[in-house]
N, C-alpha and C positions, 0 to 999 in steps of 0.2 A: 140648509139651502134655501129656506123660504124666503129670505131676504133677497136672494139672487134671483129667486123666481119672480117675486114682485117687481124687482128693479127691470127685468127683461120685459115683463107685462107693462110697466109704465112707459117704457121705451116705445113699445109698439103703439101705444096709445097716442104718444105725442106724435109719432110719425103719421098716423091716421089724421091727426089734427091738422098737421101740416099740409097735407094733401086735401084739406077742404071738408073732411067729414065732421059733422056736428053730433051725430048720433051713430052707435054701432050696435050690432046685434051681441046679446051676452055670450054667444057661442064663441067669441075671441077668448073666453076663459075656459073653454072646454076643448074637446079633442084630444090629439095625441099630445101627451106631455113631452116637453123638450128634454134633452139630455143634459142634467145640470150637474152631473159628476164632473169633479176637477181631476186634472191629471195626477198620475201617482209618481211622478218624479219631479225634483226641484226645476230642472232645466225646462221641462214641458209646461210646469205650473208659471214659471216665468214668462215663457213665451206668451201664454194665454193672457196673464196680467198685462203685458206690454200692450195688448190689443184691445184693453178694457175701455169700453165708453158707457159705462152704465150710471155714472153721476155727472153732474154739471162740471165737476172739477177736471174732467178730460177735456174741457173746451179752453181751459186757461194754463194747463200745464206745458212744459217743454218736455219733460221726460216722466215716465212713471219710475218711481223709486221702489224697486221691488224688495231689496234687502240684499245683505252679502255676508260672507264668511263662511266657516266651516260646515258644510251639510249635515255633519255628524256631531256637531258641537255639543258639549254636555252643559253648557251655559249659553243663554240667549238673553239679549238686551232689547226691549221693546219701548221705543219712544212714541211720541204722539203723531207727528206729521213731517213730512219734508219742508225744509226752508228754502230760501232762494239759492243758496249755494248747491244744496242737494238737488233741487230741480233742475239747475244748469248742468250738473254733472250726472245725473241719473243715480247716484249712490248715496247711502244714509249716513248722517253723521260726519260730514267732511268739511264743514265750516268751523267756526269758533268752538261751538259747542261739541263737534266732533273731535277737535283736538283735545279738548278737555276730557272727553269721555275716553279716549285712547290713553291717556295719562293715567286716569283712574284704573283702568284695566291694568296696565303695565306696570304701574308703581304699587299698587295695593293687591291686586289679585296675582301679580308675578307671572303673568301670561302674555302672550301676544295677542293683539287684537284679533287676528286673523284666525286664530284657535276658537274664537266665539262666533256666534251668528248675531247680526243686528238688523232689526226691521222696526216698522212704525205701525200703528194703528191703521193709518190709511196711507195709500201708496202715491198719492198726488198732492201737490202743495195747495193749500187753501189760500185765496187771495189775502194779501197783507199778513200773512202768516196767522190768521184768526184760528180760533179753536174749531175743529172739526165739528160739524152738525151732526146729530145722532143718525140722520138718513145716510150721510156720507159714510159714517163709522160702520153702521151696519151693512151697507153695501158693499164695503170692502172687506168685512169680517171673514167671509169665507175663505179668502185667499190666505189671510194671516193664519187662521185655525187649520188650514192645510198645510202650511209652512211649518207649524209646531207638531202637526200629525206625522210629516216626513223626517223632520230632523230628530225629534224625540228629545228635547233637551231635558236635563234633570233638574235644572235650576232656571228659572226666569225671573230677570229683574226688570221690573217695570219703571220708567223713567217718568216721574211726574204724575200729576193727578188724573189727566185724561186716560193715560195708558192704564193706569191701575184700574179705574173705573170700568173701562171698557173689557178689560180681562177678567174682572170679577163680579161686576155688577154692584158692587159696594160704593156708596157716594160719600163715605166718610173722608174728611179733608187729608189730604196727604201729610199735614205736620202730625196727624195723629197716628197714621198707620205707618209711617215709613220706619223701616227697620224691622217690621212684624214678619213673622215666618208664617206662611199659609200655604197647607198642602191641597191641591186640587188637580183632577185630571191626570194623574200620574207624575207631576213635577211639584216641585217647591217654588213657591212664588214669594219674592221679597220686593217691596216697593221702596223706592228712595226718590230722591229729588232729581228733577231733569236738569242737565248740565247748563242749559240756558239760564236757569233759575240760579245756579251758582256763579255765574258770570256777573249776574245783577246783585248778588248777596254772598260775596266770598265768605263771610263768617260761618255760613252754612255747610262748608267744605268738611269742617271736622265732623258733622252728622253724618255725611255721606262715607266718610272715612270709617266710622263706626258701622254703618250698614254693611259696607263692603267687606269689613272683616268678618262679619258672619256668614257672608257668602264665601269667603275664602275657606273658613272652617267647614261649611258644607262641602266644598270641593275636595278638601282633603279626606273627608270621609268616604268619598265617591271612589277613592283610588286605594283605600285600605283593603 
């Protein structure tokens, strides 16, 4: 919750600056600690996320894209950030990338998309679909980590380099780590390419197919 606390403090300092303050007493950093705990249900967490204004992206977004799917899903997909279509509709992966992701889930894993849970590293669209800044990613991280805590997925598939980096702290390139199996925090993590990369590089689909076959094997073991 340190990142959330820092974001709240920074927001308070900006407000004082707008009111004309040039200096403020250090006491602003002391006193009663705010309640930074997040709700213990997905619905309440969603409500709180929809009201978030902790970073600059809240000024340019149309909608907060919280995430969607089975709140008890065994498998979770995590992408980078919402795009224009997602921002407009308030849902993750509903543009061309979303259509491809749905086909990947249904044709390779042989399950319906609604049986999974889908979210992103950040919940608001960055301008021009740029990569999220570290400040934006770390400010939004408590919401994502709380989603994972509540959903308790057994498998997490990260889509693209950004999602893999912020979920693991590892900066190794996605071409080197895709398809690898990593155990952490009570779940198995498998990185693969982002669907938008596949739209630009169709030849990489065969590699994602191999990655998802590994995911399918892991899923089958869960029901044995």
